[in-house]
C-alpha positions in Angstrom: -35.5 -19.2 18.7 -33.6 -19.0 15.8 -34.7 -17.7 12.6 -34.1 -20.8 9.6 -37.8 -21.7 9.4 -40.2 -19.9 8.0 -43.2 -21.0 9.6 -41.8 -19.9 13.0 -41.9 -16.0 11.7 -45.0 -13.8 11.1 -45.4 -10.2 10.3 -45.5 -8.4 13.3 -42.9 -10.3 15.4 -40.2 -8.6 17.2 -36.6 -10.1 15.8 -32.4 -9.5 15.6 -31.5 -10.0 11.7 -28.2 -9.5 10.7 -27.7 -6.8 7.8 -25.6 -8.0 4.7 -23.0 -5.5 5.6 -22.9 -6.6 9.0 -22.7 -10.5 8.3 -18.5 -10.6 8.8 -19.2 -9.3 12.4 -22.4 -10.0 13.3 -23.9 -7.4 14.6 -27.2 -7.4 15.2 -30.2 -5.2 14.3 -33.9 -5.3 15.8 -37.1 -4.3 14.2 -40.3 -5.6 13.5 -41.0 -8.1 10.3 -42.9 -6.4 7.6 -42.8 -9.0 4.7 -41.2 -12.6 4.5 -38.8 -12.4 1.7 -37.7 -16.2 1.6 -39.9 -18.4 0.0 -38.1 -21.8 1.1 -39.7 -23.4 4.2 -36.3 -23.4 5.5 -32.8 -21.5 4.9 -29.8 -22.5 7.0 -28.7 -19.1 7.7 -31.9 -17.5 8.7 -35.2 -16.3 6.9 -34.4 -13.6 5.1 -37.2 -10.8 5.6 -38.1 -6.9 5.3 -38.5 -4.6 8.7 -41.2 -2.6 8.9 -38.1 0.7 8.5 -37.2 -0.9 5.2 -33.7 -2.7 6.1 -33.7 -6.2 5.1 -31.6 -9.0 6.7 -31.5 -12.5 7.4 -33.3 -13.8 11.3 -31.0 -14.8 13.7 -33.1 -14.4 16.8 -37.5 -14.6 16.9 -37.7 -11.8 20.4 -41.7 -12.9 20.6 
């Protein structure tokens, strides 16, 4: 499942995100969602989230 719809993403889910500095390479970082930062119901590049470890990025895949 991709991360473009806010309704699909909830705190506590494991996801792959792409960090701002990794957007060119597309390197993914795995983590657990702490907060949803995008307020819009949908975003073409992925919903922006904060992980429990403090990293912020856009969701590319939902693992659960």
